[in-house]
N, C-alpha and C positions, 0 to 999 in steps of 0.2 A: 809415800810420795807426797810432794808438796801440793797443797790445794790450788796454788796459783798455776802450777803446771797443768793440773786437771782442768781448770777453767780455760786456760789457753787452748788446750786440746779440744774442748767442747766448742768454743767459738770458732776455732779453725775448721773443725768438721762441719759446723753449720754453714760457714761461708763456702766451703767446698761443695756441699750438697746443693746449695743455691746456685753455684756457678755452672754446674754440669748442664742443666737444661738450656741455659742461655747460650753456652758455648756450642752445644750440639745443634740447636736450632739455627744459630748463626752460621755454622759451618755447612749446614744443609741449604743455606740460602733462603730460609723461611723467616718471616717476621714473627716476633714474640713480644709479649708484654715486658716492659721495663719501666723504671721510674722516670725515664726521660721522654715519655710521650707527652703529647699536648691534647687535652689536659692531663696533668700528671696522674699516673695510675690507671688511665683508661686508654684503650686503643693499643696499637701494635708499633713496635720499633723496628727499624730495618735490621737486616742480618749483621751489618757492620757494627752497629751500635751494640748489639747483643754479644758479639765476640769480644768487643772491647770492655763491655760491662762485666 
């Protein structure tokens, strides 16, 4: 198997694993941390922002 394909699968899996908690918390209507808070990285974002993120 090509190493580039392996790297793409690794990064795709990492993005998917990161997206799951944001999507679930957003669908539940609960705030969750995201990079779009003010100040960045601190505080909670709205559920809409997390579903889109």
